[in-house]
N, C-alpha and C positions, 0 to 999 in steps of 0.2 A: 146430473143430477143419480145421487145414488136411491136404488130402489129397494125396498123390504121383501125380500123373499126367503121362503123357506129351502132349508139344504141339509142333507143329510152327508159323510163321508164315513165307508166304512169296510173296513180291514178283519181280513180271515187270517189268522196265525196259525201254524201249524205245529207239531209237535218238534222236539229237537233229541235226537239221543243222547248225546251228553249229560243235557239238562236231566233228562228224564231218569236215566241212570241213578244222579247223585239225589236228586228229589224223591225218588223211588227209598231209599235207604234213609233218607231224612224221614220220609211218612210211617215208614216203621218201627221209628225211634219216637214218632210221635210229636215230630219237631214243625212249625212253622214251611210251607213252603216256599222258602224269599227266590227262588231261581225263578219259578215260574210269577210271583209276584212282579218280580225286576221286569221280565219281558212284557206283563199285560201295561203295566205305567209304562212304559219307555213306547208301546203302540199307542197309548190313550194321549198322551202327551205330543207325537208325533203327528196325530190324526187334527188334535186339538190345532196345532202351528198348521197344518195343511189349509184347514178351515179358514184360519186367520188372515191367509194370504189371498182367500177370495172375496171375505167377506166383513165387515164390520159387526161384528156378532153381538146381536141386542140379549137372547139368553139360548140356551144350549143345554140337553139334556146327554144322559149316558147310558148306553144299551151294550150289555155284556154277555153273549149267550153261547155256550158248550154248543158241540157241534159232534159228531161221531168221530171215533177213531182219536181222543185226546187232541180237538182242536177247537178255537172257539172266535165266534164272530163279535169284534167291537163297531158298534157304531154311533156317532157322533152327529147327532140332529139338533135343528131348533130356529132361528130367523136372524137375519140381521140383512144390513144394507148391502148389495153387491158393491165390489171395488170397481171402478173402473182400471182398464190393462196401462 
């Protein structure tokens, strides 16, 4: 029988020197930083898939927090029924 549980999955994403160089140029020109957007979006999708492997998710929330030295912490948390292995 499935049990309703709270869950959280966290990942810290650090800087990438190649992406940083390209995004610095885009930032100087006032353009969107699409390289960073893609990195964050990709990691959010991977975290959701990771949570779905363990839980039948009822609801979830997303938290994206900047850390020091150009890194970001992404957390998916919520409640769901734990799936049997």
